[in-house]
Every structure is written in C-alpha cells, then in structure tokens.
TIVO-906340 format. One line per field, with one value per residue (C-alpha): residue number from 0; residue in one letter; chain; x, y, z. Coordinates in pm, 1 decimal, padded with zeros to 6 digits. Layout:
<nodes>
seq <- c(NUM ...)
type <- c(A ...)
mol <- c(A ...)
x <- c(X ...)
y <- c(Y ...)
z <- c(Z ...)
</nodes>
This chain:
<nodes>
seq <- c(0 1 2 3 4 5 6 7 8 9 10 11 12 13 14 15 16 17 18 19 20 21 22 23 24 25 26 27 28 29 30 31 32 33 34 35 36 37 38 39 40 41 42 43 44 45 46 47 48 49 50 51 52 53 54 55 56 57 58 59 60 61 62 63 64 65 66 67 68 69 70 71 72 73 74 75 76 77 78 79 80 81 82 83 84 85 86 87 88 89 90 91 92 93 94 95 96 97 98 99 100 101 102 103 104 105 106 107 108 109 110 111 112 113 114 115 116 117 118 119 120 121 122 123 124 125 126 127 128 129 130 131 132 133 134 135 136 137 138 139 140 141 142 143 144 145 146 147 148 149 150 151 152 153 154 155 156 157 158 159 160 161 162 163 164 165 166 167 168 169 170 171 172 173 174 175 176 177 178 179 180 181 182 183 184 185 186 187 188 189 190 191 192 193 194 195 196 197 198 199 200 201 202 203 204 205 206 207 208 209 210 211 212 213 214 215 216 217 218 219 220 221 222 223 224 225 226 227 228 229 230 231 232 233 234 235 236 237 238 239 240 241 242 243 244 245 246 247 248 249 250 251 252 253 254 255 256 257 258 259 260 261 262 263 264 265 266 267 268 269 270 271 272 273 274 275 276 277 278 279 280 281 282 283 284 285 286 287 288 289 290 291 292 293 294 295 296 297 298 299 300 301 302 303 304 305 306 307 308 309 310 311 312 313 314 315 316 317 318 319 320 321 322 323 324 325 326 327 328 329 330 331 332 333 334 335 336 337 338 339 340 341 342 343 344 345 346 347 348 349 350 351 352 353 354 355 356 357 358 359 360)
type <- c(M K K L V L G L I A L L C Y A A V D A Q H S K P S F S F E E T L H N F G D I N E E N G K V S Y Q F D F T N T G G Q P I V I H N V R A S C G C T S P E W S K Q P I P P G G K G Y V K A T F D P S N R P G N F N K T I T V T A N T E T P N T V L R I T G K V L P R P K T L E D E Y P R E L G Q L R L K S T H I S F T R I E P K G T K T E E V E V I N T S N E A L K I A F E R V P A H I S I K A E P E V L M P G A K G K F V A T Y D A A K K N D W G F V Y D Q I F V S F D G K V D Y K N R I S V N A N I Q E D F N T W T E E Q K A N A A K I N V D N K I F D F G T I N Q G D V T K H T Y Y I T N T G K S D L I I R K V K A S C G C T A I K P E K T V I A P G E K T S I A A E F N S R G K H G R Q N K S I T V I T N D P L A S N I L L R I Q G T V N A P E)
mol <- c(A A A A A A A A A A A A A A A A A A A A A A A A A A A A A A A A A A A A A A A A A A A A A A A A A A A A A A A A A A A A A A A A A A A A A A A A A A A A A A A A A A A A A A A A A A A A A A A A A A A A A A A A A A A A A A A A A A A A A A A A A A A A A A A A A A A A A A A A A A A A A A A A A A A A A A A A A A A A A A A A A A A A A A A A A A A A A A A A A A A A A A A A A A A A A A A A A A A A A A A A A A A A A A A A A A A A A A A A A A A A A A A A A A A A A A A A A A A A A A A A A A A A A A A A A A A A A A A A A A A A A A A A A A A A A A A A A A A A A A A A A A A A A A A A A A A A A A A A A A A A A A A A A A A A A A A A A A A A A A A A A A A A A A A A A A A A A A A A A A A A A A A A A A A A A A A A A A A A A A A A A)
x <- c(-04919.3 -04542.3 -04522.4 -04792.6 -04604.4 -04279.1 -04461.0 -04606.5 -04263.5 -04111.0 -04392.8 -04346.0 -03969.4 -04025.5 -04277.0 -04031.4 -03751.4 -03982.7 -04103.8 -03746.3 -03658.3 -03958.0 -03817.0 -03628.6 -03254.3 -02946.1 -02671.5 -02401.0 -02133.7 -01887.6 -01914.5 -01562.0 -01399.4 -01040.2 -00977.9 -00603.3 -00402.0 -00604.3 -00478.4 -00636.7 -00626.9 -00832.9 -01141.0 -01418.6 -01416.5 -01717.9 -01792.9 -02120.4 -02202.9 -02444.3 -02679.4 -02946.0 -03264.7 -03228.8 -03541.5 -03906.0 -04034.4 -03942.1 -03651.2 -03713.3 -03408.3 -03521.2 -03197.3 -02826.7 -02592.0 -02217.1 -01978.4 -01863.8 -01965.0 -01679.6 -01880.4 -02207.9 -02434.6 -02692.7 -02912.4 -03205.3 -03514.3 -03777.8 -03860.8 -03642.8 -03850.9 -03728.5 -03445.6 -03410.6 -03093.0 -03021.9 -02727.2 -02571.8 -02324.2 -02059.6 -01882.1 -01573.8 -01432.5 -01053.8 -01022.4 -00808.5 -00802.0 -00450.9 -00351.4 -00534.1 -00912.1 -01157.0 -01523.1 -01843.8 -02186.1 -02473.0 -02768.7 -03098.7 -03366.5 -03660.1 -03433.1 -03417.9 -03095.6 -03199.0 -02849.7 -02581.6 -02241.2 -02041.2 -01689.4 -01459.0 -01086.3 -00785.2 -00511.7 -00527.2 -00206.5 -00187.6 -00179.1 00129.5 00092.8 00037.5 00149.3 -00206.8 -00190.8 00133.7 00027.5 -00353.8 -00415.9 -00407.9 -00310.0 -00283.3 00000.4 00129.0 00028.7 00069.0 00068.2 -00181.8 -00320.6 -00341.3 -00055.1 -00129.6 00092.2 -00121.7 -00038.0 00195.8 00274.6 00167.7 00524.0 00646.2 00747.1 00708.3 00800.7 00612.6 00643.3 00444.3 00582.4 00492.2 00567.4 00552.8 00334.8 00350.0 00588.9 00725.5 00935.6 00722.5 00824.2 00629.4 00537.1 00279.6 00022.9 -00165.9 00063.9 -00020.6 00255.9 00269.2 00345.5 00652.8 00641.7 00866.8 00898.7 01212.7 01325.8 01158.6 01167.1 01049.0 01145.7 00906.5 00862.1 01072.7 00977.9 00998.4 00831.5 00654.2 00820.6 00611.7 00702.1 00438.1 00509.8 00241.7 00363.0 00287.3 -00053.1 -00139.2 -00440.1 -00557.7 -00708.5 -00775.0 -00684.3 -00707.3 -00557.3 -00553.6 -00256.5 -00273.6 -00015.6 00098.2 00278.6 00508.0 00358.0 -00002.2 -00254.4 -00560.8 -00749.2 -00864.6 -00502.9 -00479.7 -00359.1 -00499.5 -00294.1 -00411.0 -00263.0 -00386.3 -00229.5 -00227.8 -00019.7 00187.3 00118.2 00303.8 00617.8 00436.0 00514.9 00241.5 00290.5 00235.6 -00080.5 -00207.2 -00163.4 -00309.4 -00646.5 -00939.7 -01251.0 -01592.2 -01905.9 -02248.2 -02408.2 -02229.7 -02545.8 -02834.1 -03135.8 -03375.7 -03644.5 -03850.9 -03866.7 -03996.2 -03764.2 -03651.5 -03671.5 -03369.0 -03294.0 -03051.6 -02867.8 -02607.4 -02333.3 -02174.7 -01807.5 -01631.8 -01258.2 -01214.9 -00836.1 -00557.7 -00446.2 -00620.2 -00826.9 -00763.5 -01016.4 -00794.6 -01066.4 -01434.2 -01544.5 -01876.7 -01904.0 -02117.8 -02204.4 -02559.8 -02432.5 -02305.4 -02107.8 -01971.7 -01773.3 -01838.4 -01467.5 -01157.3 -00957.7 -01127.1 -00961.2 -00972.3 -01323.0 -01477.8 -01748.6 -01811.1 -02064.8 -02072.6 -02385.5 -02481.6 -02741.2 -02867.6 -03042.5 -03256.4 -03301.5 -03264.0 -03233.1 -03467.1 -03471.1 -03242.3 -02963.9 -02638.4 -02399.4 -02090.6 -01888.5 -01520.4 -01369.3 -00988.0 -00835.5 -00512.9 -00649.8 -00380.9 -00631.9 -00910.3 -00756.5 -01036.6 -01398.0 -01709.3 -02038.2 -02335.0 -02656.7 -02913.7 -03277.8 -03524.8 -03628.3 -03970.9 -03968.7 -04264.9 -04533.3)
y <- c(-04737.7 -04704.0 -05019.7 -04879.6 -04552.8 -04739.6 -04961.2 -04665.3 -04501.1 -04821.2 -04851.3 -04492.5 -04541.7 -04859.0 -04679.4 -04395.7 -04636.8 -04838.5 -04523.2 -04415.4 -04762.7 -04760.4 -04466.8 -04546.9 -04565.2 -04610.3 -04853.6 -04823.4 -05091.2 -04802.5 -04431.3 -04379.5 -04554.4 -04500.1 -04597.2 -04567.0 -04493.8 -04496.8 -04441.4 -04154.5 -04343.3 -04630.3 -04411.0 -04397.3 -04589.2 -04679.6 -04792.4 -04904.9 -04809.4 -05073.1 -05006.3 -05179.9 -05026.2 -05093.9 -04894.6 -04985.2 -04792.8 -04790.5 -04565.6 -04330.1 -04161.0 -03820.3 -03707.2 -03781.4 -03503.0 -03503.8 -03223.8 -03183.0 -03276.2 -03527.3 -03763.0 -03922.0 -04087.6 -04365.7 -04502.3 -04723.7 -04545.2 -04770.0 -04752.9 -04988.6 -05185.3 -05250.2 -05500.1 -05446.8 -05347.5 -05062.9 -04888.5 -04559.1 -04589.1 -04323.7 -04304.5 -04082.1 -03957.4 -03899.2 -03739.8 -03423.6 -03443.9 -03557.2 -03567.1 -03635.2 -03613.4 -03606.4 -03593.0 -03611.6 -03758.4 -03628.2 -03862.7 -03699.8 -03938.7 -03960.1 -04072.2 -03898.4 -03727.9 -03635.0 -03593.1 -03862.0 -03784.4 -04048.8 -03985.7 -04115.6 -04044.4 -04149.0 -04028.0 -03994.9 -04092.3 -03876.8 -04050.1 -04005.5 -03693.2 -03744.2 -03516.1 -03383.5 -03299.1 -03103.9 -02934.4 -02918.2 -02678.9 -02782.8 -02543.1 -02707.0 -02960.2 -02803.2 -02854.4 -02562.2 -02503.3 -02227.2 -02040.6 -01730.5 -01494.7 -01263.7 -00967.1 -00887.8 -00539.7 -00318.7 00053.5 00291.5 00329.9 -00011.6 -00319.5 -00678.3 -01018.6 -01344.3 -01687.8 -02005.4 -02356.0 -02558.7 -02904.3 -03034.5 -03346.9 -03402.1 -03617.2 -03321.2 -03014.3 -02699.5 -02346.8 -02118.2 -01756.5 -01505.1 -01301.2 -00978.6 -00888.8 -00540.3 -00282.1 -00288.5 -00662.8 -00844.9 -01224.7 -01502.4 -01878.8 -02025.3 -02211.5 -02083.6 -02434.9 -02694.7 -03055.7 -03350.1 -03422.8 -03119.9 -02859.4 -02484.8 -02164.5 -01852.7 -01539.5 -01220.0 -00864.9 -00601.7 -00227.5 -00036.3 00302.8 00193.6 00061.1 00401.5 00272.8 00211.3 -00070.8 -00422.8 -00457.4 -00759.8 -00869.9 -01179.2 -01309.1 -01577.9 -01855.2 -01989.6 -02316.2 -02342.1 -02022.7 -02144.5 -01954.6 -02114.6 -01848.2 -02108.3 -02116.7 -01811.3 -01704.4 -01429.0 -01163.6 -00936.5 -00676.0 -00448.9 -00106.2 00084.8 00350.8 00231.1 00456.9 00236.6 00447.7 00772.8 00945.0 01035.7 01400.4 01322.9 01132.5 01413.4 01665.2 01441.0 01445.4 01278.4 01149.7 01167.5 01024.2 01134.9 00791.7 00493.8 00284.8 00368.0 00139.4 00197.2 -00022.0 -00214.4 -00127.8 -00299.4 -00468.1 -00215.8 00083.5 00308.0 00449.6 00729.9 00847.3 01107.9 01040.3 01349.1 01347.8 01605.2 01651.7 01698.2 01672.5 01929.6 01849.2 01812.4 01496.5 01325.0 01073.6 00831.3 00603.9 00525.3 00180.2 -00003.9 -00376.7 -00432.8 -00265.7 -00207.2 00072.9 00398.6 00645.3 00993.3 01202.8 01576.6 01649.8 01453.1 01710.9 01843.7 02111.8 02093.0 02172.4 02137.5 01896.0 01701.9 01448.9 01113.5 01048.0 00679.9 00520.7 00161.4 00006.3 -00291.4 -00420.8 -00800.7 -00807.3 -00965.8 -01036.9 -00890.2 -00670.8 -00571.6 -00362.4 -00174.4 00125.1 00137.4 00481.3 00499.3 00815.2 00950.0 00935.0 00728.1 00594.6 00513.8 00477.7 00237.9 00286.1 00100.4 00270.0 00035.2 00024.3 -00229.0 -00312.2 -00554.2 -00580.3 -00724.8 -00941.2 -00913.2 -01178.5)
z <- c(04747.4 04722.4 04509.5 04277.3 04225.1 04153.8 03908.2 03722.2 03700.3 03562.5 03310.9 03191.3 03155.8 02955.7 02734.4 02673.1 02586.0 02366.3 02186.6 02124.5 01999.6 01764.3 01562.3 01239.1 01299.9 01081.7 01164.3 00896.2 00883.9 00834.0 00762.0 00625.7 00332.0 00221.9 -00141.1 -00087.4 -00403.5 -00727.4 -01079.8 -01268.4 -01599.2 -01457.1 -01430.0 -01171.1 -00843.3 -00628.5 -00277.0 -00123.5 00234.9 00370.0 00661.5 00871.1 01004.1 01375.9 01465.6 01483.0 01178.2 00806.2 00702.1 00410.8 00255.8 00133.7 -00032.5 -00067.6 -00171.2 -00233.2 -00140.6 -00503.8 -00857.4 -00877.0 -00652.4 -00770.2 -00510.7 -00546.6 -00268.6 -00172.7 -00300.0 -00136.8 00237.8 00443.4 00700.7 01059.1 01041.3 00666.8 00485.4 00245.7 00086.7 -00017.8 -00305.5 -00376.9 -00713.7 -00740.1 -01072.9 -01047.2 -01391.2 -01371.6 -00991.2 -00895.2 -00527.8 -00203.2 -00181.7 00108.3 00008.9 00209.0 00128.8 00340.5 00380.1 00479.1 00611.0 00850.9 01135.0 01472.7 01359.8 01005.8 00855.6 00850.0 00696.8 00510.7 00390.4 00115.5 00103.1 -00098.9 -00330.5 -00708.4 -00884.9 -01199.7 -01534.6 -01754.6 -01966.5 -02336.6 -02617.7 -02633.1 -02261.5 -02297.3 -02621.8 -02598.6 -02890.6 -03254.3 -03532.9 -03870.6 -03839.6 -03520.2 -03161.3 -02918.3 -02545.8 -02623.8 -02923.6 -02707.2 -02618.8 -02327.2 -02244.1 -01936.8 -01803.6 -02004.5 -01976.4 -02256.0 -02386.8 -02279.2 -02474.1 -02365.4 -02506.2 -02457.5 -02615.8 -02663.2 -02717.1 -03028.8 -03171.6 -03529.3 -03523.6 -03899.1 -04102.9 -04297.3 -04223.8 -04191.0 -04282.2 -04049.8 -04122.6 -03999.3 -04190.1 -04114.2 -03827.4 -03689.6 -03668.0 -03287.4 -03278.5 -03409.4 -03412.4 -03538.6 -03521.3 -03366.0 -03567.8 -03882.4 -04031.8 -03783.2 -03849.8 -03794.0 -03423.4 -03327.5 -03069.2 -03122.1 -03011.2 -03129.3 -02990.5 -02993.4 -02887.0 -02813.1 -02855.3 -02666.8 -02795.6 -03153.6 -03048.5 -02898.5 -02708.8 -02353.4 -02154.3 -02280.6 -02649.2 -02875.2 -03208.2 -03429.8 -03628.4 -03896.8 -03930.8 -04267.8 -04342.0 -04646.4 -04785.1 -04765.0 -04553.9 -04398.3 -04206.0 -03956.6 -03836.9 -03616.3 -03274.7 -03055.6 -02880.9 -02602.7 -02371.3 -02093.7 -02148.2 -01821.2 -01652.0 -01357.8 -01060.2 -00811.5 -00846.4 -00767.1 -00439.1 -00190.8 -00286.2 -00654.0 -00571.6 -00349.2 -00632.6 -00901.5 -01074.4 -00898.5 -01070.6 -00908.8 -01073.0 -00953.4 -01006.1 -01158.3 -01211.9 -01445.5 -01417.0 -01704.9 -01546.6 -01801.3 -02170.7 -02483.7 -02730.0 -02991.1 -02756.7 -02714.3 -02371.5 -02294.6 -01986.5 -01899.3 -01643.9 -01485.9 -01392.1 -01174.8 -01127.1 -00751.8 -00773.8 -00816.5 -01173.2 -01508.2 -01534.9 -01867.7 -01997.4 -02187.9 -02323.4 -02291.6 -02409.5 -02388.9 -02321.3 -02632.8 -02960.0 -02840.5 -02616.6 -02767.5 -02557.3 -02616.9 -02366.3 -02383.2 -02344.6 -02246.1 -02044.9 -01731.4 -01518.2 -01135.8 -01014.3 -01358.9 -01466.5 -01787.9 -01906.7 -02080.5 -02284.3 -02306.8 -02530.0 -02503.1 -02803.3 -02702.2 -03056.8 -03052.5 -02672.0 -02419.1 -02048.2 -01784.9 -01926.4 -01757.6 -01966.7 -01860.2 -01975.6 -01885.9 -01831.7 -01823.1 -01674.0 -01525.5 -01169.3 -00992.0 -00737.7 -00987.2 -01330.6 -01433.8 -01332.9 -01445.4 -01526.9 -01550.8 -01751.3 -01639.0 -01671.1 -01829.8 -02195.3 -02273.2 -02584.0 -02823.0 -02782.9)
</nodes>
C-alpha cells in the first residue's frame, strides 16, 4: 500500500513537471545589447534578438512595443513550434538624439510569463553641425538662427532689447533694411552692409509704453535687401506685456483689487452649425481697491466679447457678454477668453466656451 501511494505521488509530480514543460517558453540568447558608440550621421542601427522555443507548445508573439518612437521593432509573425527559432529585431534611429540612450522593447506572447523585456543601450556621437544646423531659417539670401524675435514678459512702461544672429550665404554684399516697422519697435542690422560669408545680427528694441497694450501681442516686420522688398521675407516679433507684482509688499497685495468670477466655463451643449450662442459671465470685485479690466481678448474671431465696464469698485459687480458664432465650425469646440486685470494674484484669467457643433448632413 505504501509503495502504491509513493508511486502515485511520483506520477503526479512527473505529470505536473511535464505539464509545465509543455507550455511555450522563450529562451533568448541575450536580452540586452549594447551598441557602444554610434555616429549620428551614419543613420539607423539594428540588432536581432534570437530565441528558441524551449517549451512543448508553439509560441505566438501577440505584440512588440518599444519605449519610444525612436525604436522600431520587427518580429517573427508565424507561430514558433517547440524547438524552433524566432527573432525580435530592434532598429534605433539616432537622428537628433545625441548622448546616452537606454531603450526597452516589450515582447508580449502566449508564454507563462506573458511579457518579456529586451533592452538596447549605447551612446550617440553627434554629427558635426552644418551651416544649416546653426542657421536653420532662410530669409532671401540670408540664413538666421530664427525668424522670430520674442521679448517674452515686459512691463507696460518697460523697454527690452533682443537680437538674432544672421549670416550672408550669397556671393554678394547685402544692404539690409526693414520695412513697415511699427512705432513701438526699433530694429537695425549690424552691420548694415553684410559681406559675403560674413556673420551679423538683427538688433530689435521693444517699447511697451508706445505699444499701449496688454497681454500677448504680435507684429510682423519685412526685410529688404539692396532696397528691394519681397514680402515673403519677414520676421515676427512678439511680447507679453504684464505688470510685475513681484515687488509688491504683502500689505499692498492685501489692499489690492480681487477678481471673482461666478462660473469660468460655459458649456453650450450641442448646437447646429450656423447657430449663435450667447452667455454672460459675472465678475465681482471682492478686493479693497478698484478692479481694472485691462483687456479682454478671445482666442478666435468666432467669439465676440464686450465688458459692461472696465473699472469696478470694491464690492461691485460687472458682466462680460460673450457670443459664439458656429458658422463654418463642426465637432467639439473649445474657445477661451483671456481677461487681464490689476489683481496681483490673478492678473490673467481664462473664461471658457465649449460644446459640440453638428455639421449639416
């Protein structure tokens, strides 16, 4: 009897081991590959991870996904029988990715442990920079670091100077001038005449007091060469005109205006294309000084806004009427209205208009 029991136990153990062995199983030759140093200019590199099915059933790879778009995987698409071999190939693109990299490839299959992680590492040696890399923007016969000059944040009565580097890529000297320059911007080329192959710069100064505006503002300036204007040759200039409340004392902030909006989001639900929907936002000054609405601006021309008044005494209320015209619109809509005030703790607030526009059939 004892021998029979022991025999049954041994048989069950063998069956369990055999059942476990019969499941599909990966055996990769390696799960980590180090490419070492690779040159960016040489382009993509690849490595193939080979594996054997050491189980008793066919392996089916359901999916292979890389940790970033810079790595493209390929793999055996057909079932791999017991004892058969398969592969997972990883291709890495070093373009614009200088420095060390460490990427993973997750293999999902019908194995007992469904996810297997492979890894590729290495270091991308950056390619030598070309003239086009250093001066990526083209403007007539010039190349520029940028065709955009940003003054970022500037105070309402402040001035600020920024510059952008340029190079003359032509075979002739160029006399550079600027057209349609607004009064609040002064700009010049240094030097005014740029010799072939020579580097120079555009130097621009922004006078916010002359602009007399608030928030994000934008201008375009045209560049002429030797007195000839091509209106394709233009640079953009922007600034964000805001008061600086960082220097205010706690007492000043405590005695300042304070804006309170009853509801910052208006959802008009679902309307038909061409319908016009209206909403009124109510604003209360809960502070101790006059609340001044500096500017109200919509994110698109389809939204019209009109504040009832721009100076609100402590405890008083005002309204901002908004109107959304759905003409030419369809699908989900998300529009915003920026309100700029003298509240030191909320000088910029966003009011939102959202909803869905049904297009005609």
